[in-house]
C-alpha angles and dihedrals in degrees: 000000000000116000138187126247090254092051091049091049091048091052091046093051093046096046101033089232126130113248089243089059095064104028133074117254109279089228088065096048105043091253095307117132107237130175111251125234125236105251091220097052104018086225125120112291088242096054109099104219137121095205129091090203114120092229096042118140115252144155124231105233092201097042095134092054101028117146121267091251089058090049091054096041134143084042109085137164125250125215090278093050093252114146118235141153114271105247089210091067110091092203103058092118088067093063135072117250116273116279131209088247091059091045091053092046091052091047091052091047090049091050092050095046093048092047090052091049090054090058089057094060 
């Protein structure tokens, strides 16, 4: 999950972890800050689960401060900036269909994250 500089700093402050401890290497993401996955479960490093199953139960350990992209998920943008439900998420039936408001929020978040990545080059 991509995140902004401010979101990464907020998580770092709240958890006491360095940003590099919970994000993927910038060399692997084109300079975009992205939450890392736990190698054992392939889930987000902040999802408390022992299972590698896609639909495994888990608890987000940073739920109160989770990034905006996590708050909006499972709504994501496709290559044409259309909002849709991520087919990988096993819980999409529990959510309302994507709205224009969510699409615009994701587009603004994408713009911010990409602009921040350009400053890291």
